C-alpha positions as CSV (number, residue, x, y, z in Angstrom):
1,X,-45.9,-16.2,35.8
2,X,-47.2,-13.5,38.2
3,X,-45.7,-13.4,41.6
4,X,-47.8,-12.4,44.7
5,X,-46.7,-8.9,45.8
6,X,-45.9,-8.1,49.4
7,X,-49.1,-6.9,51.4
8,X,-47.6,-3.3,51.9
9,X,-47.2,-2.8,48.1
10,X,-49.7,-2.1,45.3
11,X,-49.5,-3.9,42.0
12,X,-50.4,-2.4,38.8
13,X,-50.9,-4.1,35.5
14,X,-49.6,-2.0,32.6
15,X,-50.0,-2.9,28.9
16,X,-47.9,-0.1,27.3
17,X,-49.1,-1.4,23.9
18,X,-48.5,1.6,21.5
19,X,-48.1,4.2,24.2
20,X,-44.8,5.2,25.9
21,X,-44.2,3.8,29.4
22,X,-43.7,0.2,30.5
23,X,-42.7,1.3,33.9
24,X,-39.2,-0.1,33.7
25,X,-37.3,3.1,32.8
26,X,-35.3,4.9,35.5
27,X,-37.3,8.0,35.2
28,X,-40.6,6.1,35.9
29,X,-38.9,4.4,38.8
30,X,-37.9,7.6,40.3
31,X,-41.3,9.0,40.0
32,X,-42.9,5.9,41.6
33,X,-40.4,6.1,44.5
34,X,-41.4,9.7,45.1
35,X,-45.1,9.0,44.8
36,X,-44.6,6.3,47.4
37,X,-43.1,8.9,49.8
38,X,-46.1,11.2,49.1
39,X,-48.7,8.4,49.9
40,X,-49.5,9.8,53.4
41,X,-50.6,13.2,51.9
42,X,-54.0,12.0,50.7
43,X,-54.6,14.8,48.1
44,X,-58.0,15.9,46.9
45,X,-56.8,16.4,43.2
46,X,-53.9,15.0,41.2
47,X,-52.8,15.2,37.5
48,X,-50.5,13.1,35.4
49,X,-49.2,15.5,32.6
50,X,-48.0,13.6,29.6
51,X,-49.4,10.3,30.9
52,X,-48.1,7.9,28.2
53,X,-49.3,4.4,29.2
54,X,-50.8,6.0,32.4
55,X,-48.5,4.2,34.9
56,X,-48.1,7.4,37.1
57,X,-51.8,8.1,37.0
58,X,-52.5,4.4,37.9
59,X,-50.1,4.6,40.8
60,X,-51.8,7.7,42.1
61,X,-55.2,6.2,41.7
62,X,-54.1,3.1,43.6
63,X,-52.6,5.3,46.4
64,X,-55.4,8.0,46.7
65,X,-59.2,7.9,46.5
66,X,-59.3,11.2,44.7
67,X,-60.1,12.2,41.2
68,X,-57.0,11.6,39.1
69,X,-56.7,13.3,35.7
70,X,-54.3,12.0,33.1
71,X,-53.6,13.9,29.8
72,X,-51.3,13.5,26.9
73,X,-51.0,15.2,23.4
74,X,-51.1,11.7,21.8
75,X,-54.6,10.2,21.5
76,X,-53.1,6.7,21.6
77,X,-51.6,7.4,25.0
78,X,-55.0,8.6,26.2
79,X,-56.7,5.4,24.9
80,X,-54.1,3.1,26.4
81,X,-54.2,5.0,29.8
82,X,-58.0,4.5,30.0
83,X,-57.7,0.7,29.0
84,X,-55.1,0.3,31.7
85,X,-57.4,2.1,34.2
86,X,-60.1,-0.4,33.3
87,X,-57.7,-3.3,33.5
88,X,-56.7,-2.3,37.0
89,X,-60.3,-1.5,38.2
90,X,-59.2,2.2,38.7
91,X,-61.4,3.8,36.1
92,X,-63.9,5.0,38.6
93,X,-61.7,7.9,39.6
94,X,-59.1,8.0,36.7
95,X,-60.0,10.0,33.6
96,X,-57.7,10.4,30.7
97,X,-58.1,13.0,27.9
98,X,-56.1,14.7,25.1
99,X,-54.4,18.0,25.8
100,X,-51.3,19.8,24.4
101,X,-49.7,20.6,27.6
102,X,-52.0,22.6,29.8
103,X,-54.1,23.9,26.9
104,X,-57.3,21.9,27.7
105,X,-59.9,24.1,29.4
106,X,-60.7,21.0,31.6
107,X,-57.4,21.5,33.4
108,X,-58.5,25.0,34.4
109,X,-61.9,23.8,35.5
110,X,-60.7,20.9,37.5
111,X,-57.5,22.4,38.9
112,X,-55.5,23.6,40.5
113,X,-53.9,20.3,41.6
114,X,-52.3,19.3,44.9
115,X,-50.0,16.8,43.0
116,X,-48.8,16.8,39.4
117,X,-46.5,14.4,37.8
118,X,-44.8,15.1,34.5
119,X,-42.3,12.5,33.3
120,X,-41.5,14.1,29.8
121,X,-38.4,15.8,28.7
122,X,-36.3,18.7,30.1
123,X,-37.2,21.1,27.2
124,X,-41.0,20.8,27.6
125,X,-40.7,20.8,31.4
126,X,-38.8,24.2,31.3
127,X,-41.4,25.5,28.7
128,X,-44.3,24.7,30.9
129,X,-43.0,26.0,34.3
130,X,-45.3,29.0,34.2
131,X,-48.3,26.8,33.4
132,X,-47.3,24.4,36.1
133,X,-47.4,27.2,38.7
134,X,-50.9,28.3,37.6
135,X,-52.2,24.7,37.9
136,X,-50.5,23.8,41.2
137,X,-52.1,24.7,44.5
138,X,-49.9,26.7,47.0
139,X,-48.1,24.0,48.9
140,X,-48.8,21.5,46.1
141,X,-46.1,19.0,45.1
142,X,-44.8,18.4,41.6
143,X,-42.8,15.4,40.5
144,X,-40.7,16.1,37.4
145,X,-38.7,13.6,35.4
146,X,-37.6,12.6,32.0
147,X,-34.4,14.6,32.3
148,X,-30.8,13.7,32.6
149,X,-28.8,14.5,35.7
150,X,-26.9,17.2,33.7
151,X,-30.2,18.9,32.8
152,X,-31.6,19.0,36.3
153,X,-30.0,22.4,37.2
154,X,-31.8,24.2,34.3
155,X,-35.1,22.6,35.2
156,X,-34.6,23.6,38.9
157,X,-33.8,27.3,38.0
158,X,-36.9,27.5,35.7
159,X,-39.2,26.3,38.4
160,X,-37.6,28.2,41.3
161,X,-38.2,31.3,39.1
162,X,-42.0,30.4,39.2
163,X,-42.1,30.1,43.0
164,X,-41.3,26.4,43.5
165,X,-38.7,25.1,45.9
166,X,-36.7,21.9,45.5
167,X,-37.5,19.2,48.1
168,X,-35.6,16.3,46.8
169,X,-33.4,15.0,43.9
170,X,-33.6,11.4,43.1
171,X,-30.9,10.3,40.7
172,X,-31.2,6.7,39.1
173,X,-28.3,5.9,36.7
174,X,-27.9,9.0,34.4
175,X,-31.6,10.1,35.0
176,X,-33.0,12.5,37.6
177,X,-36.4,12.9,39.2
178,X,-37.2,16.1,41.1
179,X,-39.7,16.7,43.9
180,X,-40.7,20.4,44.2
181,X,-43.3,22.3,46.1
182,X,-45.1,25.5,45.1
183,X,-44.0,27.8,48.0
184,X,-45.2,31.2,46.5
């Protein structure tokens, strides 16, 4: 049975189906809490890298009336994200497509982005630090998760080496979400 949500909150219907991301994991919760803090920013561009079910892209689309891109290396995740966008009537400004990390030319064409979320794993996050810099505007924010608290220092070091500065750490259980800003 669906409950009515408080008037100051957005509700999102997510059918994770065969894609990763029901919205109940601590990493997703951390990302959603940080996105809620960023709500007043009103960006012109945003990207969800490694979108899974699309829950973070859906959250951004419900917060901001800007084009939201969502990409994943798994075609099924791309399909499920687009279905969830239609389900939530957010498909008018949320587009999902397949990309292996930042390899898609579309990301270069439509970026750089003011906000990027990436709830994946520590290893891939570290590997894509340089690409993240290229695709983030100066002053742009990135929300990184999918990492254990013990892995956070390595991720922070990799991103600081690319000109990002740490704004906030949000631990939930054994998981960490990072909010960083491109400062150089």
